[in-house]
C-alpha positions in Angstrom: -0.1 0.1 0.0 1.3 3.5 -0.7 1.3 6.1 1.8 -1.6 8.0 0.7 -3.8 5.1 1.1 -2.3 4.4 4.4 -2.8 7.9 5.7 -6.5 7.9 4.5 -7.1 4.7 6.4 -5.6 6.5 9.6 -7.7 9.3 9.1 -10.8 7.3 8.8 -9.9 5.4 12.1 -9.3 8.8 13.8 -12.7 10.0 12.8 -14.2 6.6 14.1 -12.4 7.4 17.5 -13.6 11.1 17.6 -17.3 9.8 17.0 -16.8 7.1 19.7 -15.4 9.7 22.1 -18.3 11.9 21.4 -20.7 9.1 22.3 -18.7 8.3 25.5 -19.1 12.0 26.5 -22.8 11.9 26.2 -23.0 8.6 28.2 -20.8 10.1 31.0 -22.9 13.3 31.2 -26.1 11.1 31.4 -24.3 8.7 33.8 -25.3 5.8 31.5 -22.8 3.2 33.0 -24.4 0.4 30.9 -23.6 2.3 27.8 -20.0 3.4 29.0 -19.4 -0.3 29.8 -20.3 -1.5 26.2 -18.0 1.2 24.8 -15.0 0.0 26.6 -14.3 -3.0 24.4 -15.2 -1.2 21.3 -12.8 1.8 22.4 -10.0 -0.8 23.1 -10.3 -2.6 19.9 -10.4 0.6 18.0 -7.3 2.0 19.6 -5.5 -1.3 18.6 -6.5 -0.9 15.1 -5.3 2.7 15.0 -2.0 1.6 16.5 -1.4 -1.2 14.0 -2.5 1.1 11.0 -0.2 3.9 12.3 2.7 1.2 12.5 2.2 0.2 8.8 2.2 3.8 7.9 5.5 4.4 9.6 7.1 1.4 7.8 6.1 2.9 4.7 7.4 6.1 5.5 10.7 4.6 6.4 10.9 2.8 3.2 10.3 5.9 1.3 13.3 7.6 3.2 11.3 9.5 6.0 11.3 9.3 9.6 9.0 6.7 10.9 6.8 9.0 12.8 4.5 12.2 12.5 7.3 14.3 11.7 8.2 12.1 8.8 4.6 12.2 7.8 4.8 16.1 7.8 7.9 16.0 5.8 6.3 13.6 3.4 3.2 16.0 3.1 5.4 19.0 2.4 7.7 17.0 -0.2 4.4 15.8 -2.0 3.0 19.4 -2.1 -0.4 18.3 -3.5 -2.9 20.7 -2.3 -5.4 17.9 -1.3 -2.5 16.2 0.6 -1.6 19.3 2.5 -5.3 20.0 3.3 -5.9 16.4 4.3 -2.9 16.5 6.6 -4.3 19.8 8.2 -7.7 18.2 8.7 -6.1 15.1 10.2 -4.3 17.4 12.6 -7.4 19.2 13.7 -9.3 16.0 14.0 -6.4 14.7 16.2 -6.5 17.9 18.4 -10.5 17.5 18.8 -10.1 13.8 19.8 -7.3 14.8 22.4 -9.6 17.5 23.8 -12.7 15.2 23.9 -10.5 12.6 25.7 -9.3 15.1 28.3 -12.9 16.3 28.8 -14.1 12.6 29.3 -11.4 12.3 31.8 -12.6 15.2 33.7 -16.0 13.9 33.8 -14.8 10.4 35.0 -12.9 12.3 37.7 -16.0 14.1 38.8 -18.2 10.8 39.0 -15.2 9.1 40.9 -15.2 12.0 43.4 -19.0 12.1 43.8 -18.9 8.3 44.4 -16.1 8.7 46.8 -18.1 11.2 48.7 -21.0 9.1 49.0 -19.0 6.0 50.1 -17.3 8.2 52.8 -20.7 9.5 54.0 -22.0 5.9 54.2 -18.8 5.0 56.2 -19.5 7.9 58.6 -16.6 10.0 57.5 -17.0 13.8 58.0 -18.3 15.6 54.8 -16.0 18.5 53.5 -17.1 21.4 51.9 -20.4 21.4 53.4 -22.0 24.7 54.5 -23.9 25.0 57.7 -26.9 27.1 58.5 -24.7 30.1 59.2 -23.0 29.9 55.9 -19.7 28.6 57.1 -18.1 25.2 56.5 -19.0 22.9 59.3 -16.0 22.2 61.6 -17.7 19.6 63.5 -17.9 16.1 62.4 -21.2 14.2 62.7 -20.1 10.7 62.9 -22.4 7.7 62.4 -21.4 4.3 63.2 -20.0 2.6 60.2 -22.5 0.2 58.4 -21.8 -3.4 59.0 -22.1 -5.8 56.3 
């Protein structure tokens, strides 16, 4: 396969990842755990396919005399100088940045869910709440301990 075909394949896989990350974000916002769990395997498989595809493209770049990495790809695009290749590479870079940002935001959503769940667990174990305001508008300094739940 030539580099152009391999690059087009990578771009298609990257768009699939962007779509999957968007679906993941909706599920995280809606706290749809079943949906999130069903996406885990899909996401893992897609990431493996992306990695394998990129490695094939890197080998093709190396055979063509370029560095086997994204810098080599950028050099190949500049050498080729076909307007549609340059535009495709720029679009690829924009899509990659969008995917990184979505992944970052999804990570923040996951952390919020984790922290909220940790607060619930701490509350069930009788740990004092932090950041809760009392009737006077001040954070409560006294702890209201409850006996821990026995299982």
